[in-house]
C-alpha positions as CSV (number, residue, x, y, z in Angstrom):
1,M,-58.8,39.5,-120.5
2,K,-62.5,39.7,-120.9
3,M,-64.5,40.6,-124.0
4,V,-68.2,41.1,-124.2
5,V,-69.0,40.7,-127.9
6,Q,-72.2,41.9,-129.3
7,R,-73.2,41.2,-132.9
8,V,-74.5,44.5,-134.2
9,N,-76.1,46.0,-137.4
10,E,-74.3,49.2,-136.3
11,A,-72.7,50.8,-133.3
12,S,-71.1,54.1,-132.2
13,V,-69.2,55.5,-129.2
14,T,-69.4,59.2,-128.3
15,V,-67.1,61.3,-126.1
16,D,-68.2,64.9,-125.1
17,G,-70.8,64.9,-127.8
18,E,-68.3,63.8,-130.6
19,V,-68.5,60.4,-132.3
20,V,-65.1,58.9,-131.9
21,G,-65.9,55.4,-133.4
22,S,-68.6,54.1,-135.6
23,I,-69.2,50.8,-137.4
24,G,-72.0,49.1,-139.5
25,K,-72.4,45.3,-139.5
26,G,-70.0,43.6,-137.1
27,F,-69.0,43.2,-133.4
28,M,-69.1,45.9,-130.7
29,V,-66.7,44.7,-128.1
30,L,-66.3,45.7,-124.5
31,L,-62.7,44.9,-123.5
32,G,-61.6,44.4,-120.0
33,V,-57.9,44.0,-119.2
34,S,-56.6,42.4,-116.0
35,G,-53.3,43.0,-114.3
36,E,-52.1,39.7,-115.4
37,D,-52.8,40.0,-119.2
38,T,-49.9,40.0,-121.8
39,E,-49.5,40.9,-125.5
40,E,-49.3,37.1,-126.2
41,L,-52.6,36.4,-124.4
42,A,-54.2,39.5,-126.4
43,D,-53.0,38.0,-129.6
44,R,-54.7,34.7,-128.9
45,M,-57.9,36.5,-127.7
46,V,-58.0,38.6,-130.9
47,K,-57.6,35.6,-133.1
48,K,-60.5,33.9,-131.2
49,L,-62.7,37.0,-131.5
50,C,-62.1,37.4,-135.2
51,G,-62.7,33.8,-135.8
52,L,-66.0,33.6,-134.0
53,R,-68.6,32.3,-136.4
54,I,-71.8,34.0,-135.2
55,F,-73.2,35.4,-138.3
56,E,-75.9,33.4,-140.1
57,D,-75.4,31.7,-143.4
58,E,-78.0,31.0,-146.1
59,Q,-79.4,28.2,-144.1
60,G,-79.8,30.5,-141.0
61,K,-77.0,28.7,-139.0
62,T,-74.4,30.7,-137.1
63,N,-71.5,29.6,-139.3
64,L,-69.9,32.8,-140.7
65,S,-67.1,35.0,-139.3
66,L,-66.4,38.7,-139.5
67,A,-64.2,38.0,-142.6
68,D,-67.0,36.0,-144.3
69,V,-69.5,39.0,-144.0
70,D,-66.9,41.8,-144.4
71,G,-67.8,42.8,-140.8
72,E,-66.3,45.7,-138.7
73,L,-65.1,46.1,-135.1
74,L,-65.8,48.6,-132.5
75,I,-63.5,47.9,-129.5
76,I,-64.2,49.9,-126.3
77,S,-62.0,49.6,-123.2
78,Q,-64.1,48.9,-120.1
79,F,-62.3,48.1,-116.8
80,T,-65.6,47.5,-115.0
81,L,-65.7,44.0,-116.6
82,Y,-63.3,43.2,-113.8
83,A,-65.7,44.4,-111.0
84,D,-65.6,42.1,-107.9
85,C,-69.0,42.1,-106.2
86,H,-68.3,39.4,-103.5
87,K,-68.4,41.6,-100.6
88,G,-71.1,44.2,-100.0
89,N,-72.8,46.2,-102.7
90,R,-70.0,48.4,-104.0
91,P,-67.8,46.8,-106.5
92,S,-64.0,46.5,-106.2
93,F,-61.8,46.9,-109.3
94,I,-58.5,45.5,-107.9
95,N,-58.4,42.9,-110.5
96,A,-58.5,45.3,-113.4
97,G,-55.2,46.3,-115.0
98,A,-53.7,49.6,-113.9
99,P,-54.1,52.2,-116.7
100,S,-50.3,52.4,-117.1
101,M,-50.4,48.7,-118.5
102,A,-54.1,48.4,-119.7
103,E,-53.9,51.3,-122.1
104,P,-50.8,50.0,-124.1
105,L,-52.4,46.5,-124.2
106,Y,-55.8,48.0,-125.5
107,E,-53.7,49.8,-128.2
108,H,-52.1,46.4,-129.0
109,V,-55.5,44.7,-129.3
110,L,-56.6,47.4,-131.8
111,R,-53.4,47.0,-133.9
112,E,-53.7,43.1,-133.8
113,A,-57.4,43.2,-134.7
114,A,-56.6,45.3,-137.8
115,K,-54.6,42.4,-139.1
116,Y,-57.8,40.4,-139.4
117,V,-60.6,43.0,-140.0
118,R,-60.8,45.8,-142.7
119,K,-62.3,48.4,-140.3
120,V,-61.4,48.6,-136.6
121,E,-62.9,51.6,-134.7
122,R,-62.3,52.5,-131.0
123,G,-63.5,54.2,-128.0
124,R,-61.2,56.6,-126.0
125,F,-59.4,54.9,-123.1
126,G,-60.3,56.2,-119.7
127,A,-63.0,58.7,-121.0
128,Y,-66.6,58.8,-120.1
129,M,-68.3,57.4,-123.2
130,K,-71.8,56.9,-124.5
131,V,-72.3,53.8,-126.6
132,R,-75.2,53.3,-129.1
133,L,-75.8,50.1,-130.8
134,E,-78.4,48.1,-132.7
135,N,-77.8,44.5,-131.4
136,D,-78.5,41.9,-134.1
137,G,-80.4,39.1,-132.5
138,P,-79.7,40.0,-129.9
139,F,-76.6,37.9,-130.0
140,T,-74.0,38.4,-127.2
141,V,-71.0,36.2,-126.3
142,V,-68.6,36.6,-123.5
143,L,-64.9,35.6,-124.1
144,D,-63.0,35.2,-120.9
145,S,-59.3,34.1,-121.3
146,R,-59.3,32.3,-118.0
147,E,-62.1,30.0,-119.3
148,I,-60.8,29.7,-122.9
149,F,-57.1,29.4,-122.3
150,G,-56.8,28.9,-118.5
151,A,-54.9,32.1,-118.5
């Protein structure tokens, strides 16, 4: 599982001209699911995500989490995070989870995140989406379950 986490002042996602998810201060997360991911791994990743201390405290140090700043989450499914560009110039997506397993896991991540954060918004799985955000910093962190947990 991969998460690209951007600290934002605001973010939104639009499908067919309709805003389907919108947040203020918090994290905009692009979520990639691999064919090997499980709910147990997703739970660990969500806990890591929600515990990230990348908001500044009074001394300007990145020491505060989403809970500390009453932050919000916008989580958007993005299978292209599993693009394999080793051969040629056209990416392969064979490492991305099949929609039949990735969508339920995406839904699980949303439910699990709601246990930690007051407001969790979403994109629309499998849809063509337009994402707008004001990146705060900019501050971007990549969480990769293989690097963090060896899974």
